[in-house]
N, C-alpha and C positions, 0 to 999 in steps of 0.2 A: 532568310527565314522571316525577318520582320516585314519585308515587302510582301511575302506570301500571306502572312496573317492579316495585314492591312487590306490586301486585295480580297481575301476571303471575307473579311468583315464587311467591306464595301459591297461585295457581291450578295452576301446574306441580307444586308440592309435593303438593297434594291429588290431582292427576291421577296422579302417580307412585305415591303411596300406594295409590290405588284399583287401579291396574294390578298392583302387587305383590301386593296382597291377593287380587285375582281370580286371578292366576297361581298363588299359593300354594294358594288354595282348590281350584282345578282339579287341581293336583298332588296335594293331600291326598285329594281325593274319589276319585281313582283307586286309592288304596291304603288308605283308612280309611273306616269308617262311624262317625259320631258318635252316641253314645248318652248319655243323662243319667247323670252321675256321682254320686258320694256327697257331694261338696262343692257347696253351692248356687252356681249360676252358672258352674260349671266342667264342661265336657264330658269324658266319658271316651272315649278313642280306642281303637277296636278295629281292629287292623291285619290286613289280609288276608294280607300276607306280612311277616314280622318283618324289619326292617332290621338290619344288623350294627351294633349300638350300641357295640361295642368299637372299630369303625373306620368311622364313618359317612362317606360320600363326598360327599354333597350337603347343601345347607342344609336341604332338606326333610327328609332323614333325620336331621340334627342336631336339627331342631325336633321331630320325632316321638320321637326317643330321649329328649330332655329331658322331653317330656310323659309318656312311659312311666315315667321315673324319678320324676316327681312323683306319678303314680298309685300306684306301688309304695309310696312314702313316705306318701301319704295313707291308703292302706289300713292301714298299720302304725299311723298316728296314730289312726285310728278304732278299731282293735282295742284300743289302750292306753286310749283314752278310755272305751270301753264296759266295760273291766275296772275302771277307776277309779271310774266313776260310782256303782256300787252300794256302794262303800266308805263313802260319805258320805250323810248325810240332813239334812233340815231346812235351816237357813241355810247350813251348809257346802256342801251340795249345790248350793244356788242360787248361791252365790258361785263355785263351780267352773264351773257352766253359764255364768254371766255372764262369767267370765274367759275361757272358751273362745270365746264369741261375740265378745268384744272382741279377742281374739288373732286370730281369723279376719279381722276387719275390718282390723286392723293389718297382717297378712300381705298381704292383697290390695292394700291401698293402698301399702304399701312396695314391693311387686313392680310395681305399676303405675307408681310413680315410677321405679324402676330401668329398666323397659322404655322409659319416655319418653325416655331418653337416646339410644335408637336408634329412636325412633318412626318408623314408616313403612318401616323397613328390613326386609329379608327375615330378618334374625336376631332381630327383635323377639320372635317367639313363643318362640324358644329362650331368650332372656334372661328372659322372664316365667316360663316353665315351670321354668327352672333355679333362679330365685329362689324360686318356690313349693316346689320340691323341697328346697332347702337349709333354708329356714325351717321347713318341715314336719318335716324330720328333727330339727332342733334342738328343736322343741316336743315331738316324740315322746319324746326323751330326758328332757325335763322331766317329762312325764306318767309315764314309767316310774320316774323317781326318786320322784315322789309315791306311786306304787304300793309301792315298797320301804319308804317311811316310814309308810304307812297302817297304822293299828293292826291 
């Protein structure tokens, strides 16, 4: 009996997650077109009608606004990185590239962990994108500091 209840709970959780995912996808598809972004594995959202991100009214709008904030921060990060890269050569340049690749892995895994605390919930995309936005903003500040210190 306990096995059956556990199995039913697991099934219901997966079903609910699928329903929320489909509902969110349908809602997003009416307002956004997904195109390939600048960060590997992350899509860039192009919004047909910009939501009011100063005062989002629905969870879908909150999700979109956090994704837009992440995209804005990611663009700044890429600009700082592209300015910094030519400042170094040889082994220093390779170390910078390796550090950036390792940081991206860390960021993505860290945000996946943070999102897992609300896994399956409608706010999961907001948590994930918000985490990406915040960590990306912090990394951009680090890269900009490196730029100031570069010979």
